[in-house]
Backbone as XML, in Angstrom:
<?xml version="1.0"?>
<chain id="A" units="angstrom">
  <residue number="1" name="UNK">
    <atom name="N" x="109.271" y="-46.463" z="-33.269"/>
    <atom name="CA" x="108.840" y="-45.658" z="-32.094"/>
    <atom name="C" x="110.073" y="-45.599" z="-31.180"/>
  </residue>
  <residue number="2" name="UNK">
    <atom name="N" x="110.272" y="-44.324" z="-30.792"/>
    <atom name="CA" x="111.488" y="-43.994" z="-29.966"/>
    <atom name="C" x="110.911" y="-44.006" z="-28.460"/>
  </residue>
  <residue number="3" name="UNK">
    <atom name="N" x="111.768" y="-44.748" z="-27.633"/>
    <atom name="CA" x="111.319" y="-44.843" z="-26.079"/>
    <atom name="C" x="112.124" y="-43.782" z="-25.335"/>
  </residue>
  <residue number="4" name="UNK">
    <atom name="N" x="111.357" y="-42.777" z="-25.017"/>
    <atom name="CA" x="112.005" y="-41.573" z="-24.313"/>
    <atom name="C" x="111.658" y="-41.789" z="-22.762"/>
  </residue>
  <residue number="5" name="UNK">
    <atom name="N" x="112.641" y="-41.476" z="-21.895"/>
    <atom name="CA" x="112.402" y="-41.563" z="-20.479"/>
    <atom name="C" x="111.713" y="-40.446" z="-20.042"/>
  </residue>
  <residue number="6" name="UNK">
    <atom name="N" x="110.561" y="-40.637" z="-19.315"/>
    <atom name="CA" x="109.740" y="-39.526" z="-18.712"/>
    <atom name="C" x="110.109" y="-39.415" z="-17.292"/>
  </residue>
  <residue number="7" name="UNK">
    <atom name="N" x="109.846" y="-38.146" z="-16.898"/>
    <atom name="CA" x="110.077" y="-37.958" z="-15.394"/>
    <atom name="C" x="108.798" y="-38.034" z="-14.734"/>
  </residue>
  <residue number="8" name="UNK">
    <atom name="N" x="108.869" y="-38.405" z="-13.391"/>
    <atom name="CA" x="107.644" y="-38.664" z="-12.781"/>
    <atom name="C" x="107.878" y="-39.643" z="-11.486"/>
  </residue>
  <residue number="9" name="UNK">
    <atom name="N" x="106.791" y="-40.174" z="-11.087"/>
    <atom name="CA" x="106.955" y="-41.087" z="-9.983"/>
    <atom name="C" x="106.973" y="-42.452" z="-10.453"/>
  </residue>
  <residue number="10" name="UNK">
    <atom name="N" x="107.958" y="-43.374" z="-10.056"/>
    <atom name="CA" x="107.952" y="-44.763" z="-10.386"/>
    <atom name="C" x="107.378" y="-45.497" z="-9.060"/>
  </residue>
  <residue number="11" name="UNK">
    <atom name="N" x="106.735" y="-46.572" z="-9.260"/>
    <atom name="CA" x="106.157" y="-47.401" z="-8.195"/>
    <atom name="C" x="106.735" y="-48.757" z="-8.165"/>
  </residue>
  <residue number="12" name="UNK">
    <atom name="N" x="107.273" y="-49.308" z="-7.180"/>
    <atom name="CA" x="107.607" y="-50.612" z="-7.151"/>
    <atom name="C" x="106.837" y="-51.468" z="-5.993"/>
  </residue>
  <residue number="13" name="UNK">
    <atom name="N" x="106.420" y="-52.664" z="-6.319"/>
    <atom name="CA" x="105.644" y="-53.537" z="-5.456"/>
    <atom name="C" x="106.477" y="-54.803" z="-5.447"/>
  </residue>
  <residue number="14" name="UNK">
    <atom name="N" x="106.572" y="-55.336" z="-4.258"/>
    <atom name="CA" x="107.518" y="-56.526" z="-4.039"/>
    <atom name="C" x="106.554" y="-57.528" z="-3.135"/>
  </residue>
  <residue number="15" name="UNK">
    <atom name="N" x="106.338" y="-58.753" z="-3.700"/>
    <atom name="CA" x="105.724" y="-59.658" z="-2.795"/>
    <atom name="C" x="104.287" y="-59.373" z="-2.403"/>
  </residue>
  <residue number="16" name="UNK">
    <atom name="N" x="103.522" y="-58.816" z="-3.352"/>
    <atom name="CA" x="102.121" y="-58.355" z="-3.113"/>
    <atom name="C" x="101.305" y="-59.631" z="-3.135"/>
  </residue>
  <residue number="17" name="UNK">
    <atom name="N" x="100.338" y="-59.852" z="-2.093"/>
    <atom name="CA" x="99.482" y="-60.941" z="-2.184"/>
    <atom name="C" x="98.077" y="-60.172" z="-1.890"/>
  </residue>
  <residue number="18" name="UNK">
    <atom name="N" x="97.120" y="-60.558" z="-2.578"/>
    <atom name="CA" x="95.689" y="-60.102" z="-2.376"/>
    <atom name="C" x="94.750" y="-61.188" z="-2.401"/>
  </residue>
  <residue number="19" name="UNK">
    <atom name="N" x="93.905" y="-61.247" z="-1.301"/>
    <atom name="CA" x="92.903" y="-62.311" z="-1.159"/>
    <atom name="C" x="91.560" y="-61.626" z="-0.811"/>
  </residue>
  <residue number="20" name="UNK">
    <atom name="N" x="90.487" y="-62.260" z="-1.160"/>
    <atom name="CA" x="89.166" y="-61.727" z="-0.893"/>
    <atom name="C" x="88.203" y="-62.868" z="-0.359"/>
  </residue>
  <residue number="21" name="UNK">
    <atom name="N" x="87.177" y="-62.547" z="0.364"/>
    <atom name="CA" x="86.311" y="-63.511" z="0.985"/>
    <atom name="C" x="85.784" y="-64.332" z="-0.189"/>
  </residue>
  <residue number="22" name="UNK">
    <atom name="N" x="85.674" y="-65.606" z="-0.063"/>
    <atom name="CA" x="85.151" y="-66.535" z="-1.107"/>
    <atom name="C" x="83.853" y="-67.236" z="-0.512"/>
  </residue>
  <residue number="23" name="UNK">
    <atom name="N" x="82.743" y="-66.670" z="-0.909"/>
    <atom name="CA" x="81.479" y="-67.226" z="-0.344"/>
    <atom name="C" x="81.294" y="-68.738" z="-0.764"/>
  </residue>
  <residue number="24" name="UNK">
    <atom name="N" x="81.929" y="-69.154" z="-1.796"/>
    <atom name="CA" x="81.909" y="-70.697" z="-2.151"/>
    <atom name="C" x="82.585" y="-71.484" z="-1.178"/>
  </residue>
  <residue number="25" name="UNK">
    <atom name="N" x="83.589" y="-70.996" z="-0.511"/>
    <atom name="CA" x="84.559" y="-71.714" z="0.430"/>
    <atom name="C" x="84.072" y="-71.757" z="1.803"/>
  </residue>
  <residue number="26" name="UNK">
    <atom name="N" x="82.745" y="-71.430" z="2.076"/>
    <atom name="CA" x="82.210" y="-71.461" z="3.533"/>
    <atom name="C" x="83.028" y="-70.487" z="4.469"/>
  </residue>
  <residue number="27" name="UNK">
    <atom name="N" x="83.172" y="-69.384" z="4.124"/>
    <atom name="CA" x="83.907" y="-68.384" z="4.889"/>
    <atom name="C" x="85.385" y="-68.386" z="4.862"/>
  </residue>
  <residue number="28" name="UNK">
    <atom name="N" x="85.856" y="-68.995" z="3.819"/>
    <atom name="CA" x="87.263" y="-68.978" z="3.478"/>
    <atom name="C" x="87.664" y="-67.765" z="2.531"/>
  </residue>
  <residue number="29" name="UNK">
    <atom name="N" x="88.882" y="-67.821" z="2.023"/>
    <atom name="CA" x="89.278" y="-66.613" z="1.151"/>
    <atom name="C" x="89.817" y="-67.309" z="-0.114"/>
  </residue>
  <residue number="30" name="UNK">
    <atom name="N" x="89.841" y="-66.474" z="-1.203"/>
    <atom name="CA" x="90.349" y="-66.967" z="-2.483"/>
    <atom name="C" x="91.526" y="-66.016" z="-2.785"/>
  </residue>
  <residue number="31" name="UNK">
    <atom name="N" x="92.790" y="-66.467" z="-3.116"/>
    <atom name="CA" x="93.857" y="-65.639" z="-3.391"/>
    <atom name="C" x="93.774" y="-65.152" z="-4.807"/>
  </residue>
  <residue number="32" name="UNK">
    <atom name="N" x="93.723" y="-63.846" z="-5.119"/>
    <atom name="CA" x="93.838" y="-63.358" z="-6.485"/>
    <atom name="C" x="95.254" y="-63.140" z="-7.005"/>
  </residue>
  <residue number="33" name="UNK">
    <atom name="N" x="96.074" y="-62.697" z="-6.104"/>
    <atom name="CA" x="97.470" y="-62.493" z="-6.427"/>
    <atom name="C" x="98.422" y="-63.091" z="-5.268"/>
  </residue>
  <residue number="34" name="UNK">
    <atom name="N" x="99.442" y="-63.845" z="-5.772"/>
    <atom name="CA" x="100.256" y="-64.438" z="-4.717"/>
    <atom name="C" x="101.620" y="-64.157" z="-4.884"/>
  </residue>
  <residue number="35" name="UNK">
    <atom name="N" x="102.259" y="-63.363" z="-4.050"/>
    <atom name="CA" x="103.713" y="-63.128" z="-4.135"/>
    <atom name="C" x="104.203" y="-62.395" z="-5.466"/>
  </residue>
  <residue number="36" name="UNK">
    <atom name="N" x="103.449" y="-61.422" z="-5.915"/>
    <atom name="CA" x="103.622" y="-60.756" z="-7.245"/>
    <atom name="C" x="104.444" y="-59.526" z="-6.994"/>
  </residue>
  <residue number="37" name="UNK">
    <atom name="N" x="105.610" y="-59.311" z="-7.781"/>
    <atom name="CA" x="106.341" y="-58.241" z="-7.833"/>
    <atom name="C" x="106.504" y="-57.456" z="-9.295"/>
  </residue>
  <residue number="38" name="UNK">
    <atom name="N" x="106.473" y="-56.095" z="-9.176"/>
    <atom name="CA" x="106.625" y="-55.426" z="-10.420"/>
    <atom name="C" x="107.000" y="-54.002" z="-10.012"/>
  </residue>
  <residue number="39" name="UNK">
    <atom name="N" x="107.316" y="-53.359" z="-11.275"/>
    <atom name="CA" x="107.758" y="-52.007" z="-11.236"/>
    <atom name="C" x="107.058" y="-51.242" z="-12.285"/>
  </residue>
  <residue number="40" name="UNK">
    <atom name="N" x="106.519" y="-50.046" z="-11.940"/>
    <atom name="CA" x="105.874" y="-49.228" z="-12.931"/>
    <atom name="C" x="106.428" y="-47.891" z="-13.133"/>
  </residue>
  <residue number="41" name="UNK">
    <atom name="N" x="107.072" y="-47.755" z="-14.237"/>
    <atom name="CA" x="107.900" y="-46.439" z="-14.507"/>
    <atom name="C" x="106.823" y="-45.368" z="-15.092"/>
  </residue>
  <residue number="42" name="UNK">
    <atom name="N" x="107.351" y="-44.033" z="-14.884"/>
    <atom name="CA" x="106.448" y="-42.992" z="-15.438"/>
    <atom name="C" x="105.964" y="-43.215" z="-16.889"/>
  </residue>
  <residue number="43" name="UNK">
    <atom name="N" x="104.828" y="-43.031" z="-17.136"/>
    <atom name="CA" x="104.366" y="-43.100" z="-18.543"/>
    <atom name="C" x="103.889" y="-44.522" z="-18.886"/>
  </residue>
  <residue number="44" name="UNK">
    <atom name="N" x="103.861" y="-45.429" z="-17.870"/>
    <atom name="CA" x="103.403" y="-46.863" z="-18.150"/>
    <atom name="C" x="102.076" y="-46.976" z="-17.692"/>
  </residue>
  <residue number="45" name="UNK">
    <atom name="N" x="101.285" y="-47.983" z="-18.100"/>
    <atom name="CA" x="100.054" y="-48.291" z="-17.665"/>
    <atom name="C" x="100.006" y="-49.892" z="-17.438"/>
  </residue>
  <residue number="46" name="UNK">
    <atom name="N" x="99.622" y="-50.141" z="-16.174"/>
    <atom name="CA" x="99.645" y="-51.644" z="-15.804"/>
    <atom name="C" x="98.278" y="-52.064" z="-15.200"/>
  </residue>
  <residue number="47" name="UNK">
    <atom name="N" x="98.046" y="-53.169" z="-15.688"/>
    <atom name="CA" x="96.775" y="-53.788" z="-15.251"/>
    <atom name="C" x="97.018" y="-55.405" z="-15.017"/>
  </residue>
  <residue number="48" name="UNK">
    <atom name="N" x="96.074" y="-55.825" z="-14.259"/>
    <atom name="CA" x="96.196" y="-57.395" z="-13.917"/>
    <atom name="C" x="95.022" y="-57.969" z="-14.602"/>
  </residue>
  <residue number="49" name="UNK">
    <atom name="N" x="95.288" y="-59.030" z="-15.280"/>
    <atom name="CA" x="94.314" y="-59.596" z="-16.323"/>
    <atom name="C" x="94.172" y="-61.138" z="-15.944"/>
  </residue>
  <residue number="50" name="UNK">
    <atom name="N" x="92.991" y="-61.658" z="-16.122"/>
    <atom name="CA" x="92.835" y="-63.078" z="-16.130"/>
    <atom name="C" x="92.776" y="-63.807" z="-14.910"/>
  </residue>
  <residue number="51" name="UNK">
    <atom name="N" x="92.372" y="-65.046" z="-14.937"/>
    <atom name="CA" x="92.388" y="-65.834" z="-13.668"/>
    <atom name="C" x="93.620" y="-66.292" z="-13.152"/>
  </residue>
  <residue number="52" name="UNK">
    <atom name="N" x="94.736" y="-66.180" z="-13.971"/>
    <atom name="CA" x="96.041" y="-66.538" z="-13.462"/>
    <atom name="C" x="96.748" y="-65.292" z="-12.693"/>
  </residue>
  <residue number="53" name="UNK">
    <atom name="N" x="96.183" y="-64.098" z="-12.798"/>
    <atom name="CA" x="96.754" y="-62.863" z="-12.304"/>
    <atom name="C" x="97.917" y="-62.494" z="-12.959"/>
  </residue>
  <residue number="54" name="UNK">
    <atom name="N" x="98.018" y="-62.773" z="-14.413"/>
    <atom name="CA" x="98.902" y="-62.341" z="-15.272"/>
    <atom name="C" x="99.063" y="-60.821" z="-15.325"/>
  </residue>
  <residue number="55" name="UNK">
    <atom name="N" x="100.339" y="-60.338" z="-15.322"/>
    <atom name="CA" x="100.589" y="-58.892" z="-15.325"/>
    <atom name="C" x="101.021" y="-58.379" z="-16.714"/>
  </residue>
  <residue number="56" name="UNK">
    <atom name="N" x="100.267" y="-57.320" z="-17.120"/>
    <atom name="CA" x="100.443" y="-56.817" z="-18.416"/>
    <atom name="C" x="101.105" y="-55.422" z="-18.194"/>
  </residue>
  <residue number="57" name="UNK">
    <atom name="N" x="102.005" y="-54.867" z="-19.220"/>
    <atom name="CA" x="102.408" y="-53.657" z="-19.024"/>
    <atom name="C" x="102.566" y="-53.027" z="-20.334"/>
  </residue>
  <residue number="58" name="UNK">
    <atom name="N" x="102.235" y="-51.824" z="-20.503"/>
    <atom name="CA" x="102.297" y="-50.998" z="-21.655"/>
    <atom name="C" x="102.874" y="-49.462" z="-21.490"/>
  </residue>
  <residue number="59" name="UNK">
    <atom name="N" x="103.854" y="-49.142" z="-22.290"/>
    <atom name="CA" x="104.330" y="-47.869" z="-22.291"/>
    <atom name="C" x="103.627" y="-46.938" z="-23.210"/>
  </residue>
  <residue number="60" name="UNK">
    <atom name="N" x="103.396" y="-45.676" z="-22.851"/>
    <atom name="CA" x="102.933" y="-44.713" z="-23.720"/>
    <atom name="C" x="103.853" y="-43.741" z="-24.257"/>
  </residue>
</chain>
């Protein structure tokens, strides 16, 4: 497979933290992502998987 560079918009995220209300914590919050950084190039698909917040990336 040949990896060719595509034109388009690249997205960079640095130090992203995401938390949501946690009903089990009595009004507290649960952190889903903590200080995550990544870059998405044109033609790539990115998703966050699993309880650890592991980052997966795939190029088309």
